[in-house]
C-alpha positions, 0 to 999 in steps of 0.5 A: 251085304246083299246075303245079309238081306236075305228073304227067308223062302224067295230067290230072285236070281235074275236081272229084271223083272217086270211089275204089272198092277191089277187094273181093279185095285192095288195089286201087283205080280213080278214076273221073271225074264221067262214070264213066272209069277215070282211075287204078288203083293197086295195093298191091305185094305181099310187098315189104319196103317198101309200095310202091303202081303207079299206072297212067291208065285205059289201063294206063300206069304214071304214078306210084309210091308207095314207102314210105320205111322196111319196114311204115311205118305212120307214115311217109313215103311217096314219090311218084315221076313214072314217066316223068321219075323225079322224086320229087314229093310224100312223104305223112307220116303222123302216125300216132294213135289219137286222129286219122288226119292226113296231110301232103302235102309237097314232096319237095325242100324238104319244105314243106307243101302239104296236110293230110288230116285224119280227121273226129275223134277219137271217129269215129277211135276206135270205127272203130279199137277198135269189133267193127263199126267198119270200117262206120262211113264214112270222112271225111277234111277236106282243107286247104291249107298255111294251113288253108283248105278244099280239099276231102273225102274221103267214105266210103260204106257198101258191101261195098267201100271206096268214096270221093268224093274232092271237090276245090273249090279246088286252087289252091293244091296238087296234085291227083294227090297228093290222090287218090292218097294216098286209096287210099294211105291206105285201104291203109294203115291197112286202112280 
């Protein structure tokens, strides 16, 4: 199933990536285990609909993630292959003050491919409402459509947002949208 969501121009073959945010704005890079930049993403500024163009390590555009609506905090973000123009998946945010939940869906059928859930209500509320809550690192569990474990997104305490994205079993989920989602989630939720 994951093969049908391949993005032309990029192949993420590792099981673990480090995602790091720039100090200045919502600009991200994903590095493989060897420290090579394999994906870059940034939030376009001054757009009516939030938009995130992604490039490979050589700065060739590979896909774009774009909001379905204006100021779409709880909504849909469509991942479109830059070379084919095909909409591959939708990142669907189910906004709640108690749980951060993102669902990765097939762009055509709406079928659930994976879920990305924050670690729990206490941590989520603390991160959003305590004066220094932003210092609490975020942690997400990635599951497939059947609820089976796929991997994790683990935040680190640092000046800039830094996450380890580990995918233990990508048999039934598309890897590229999961890595992209870690960047989009951070930018949208102001983590």
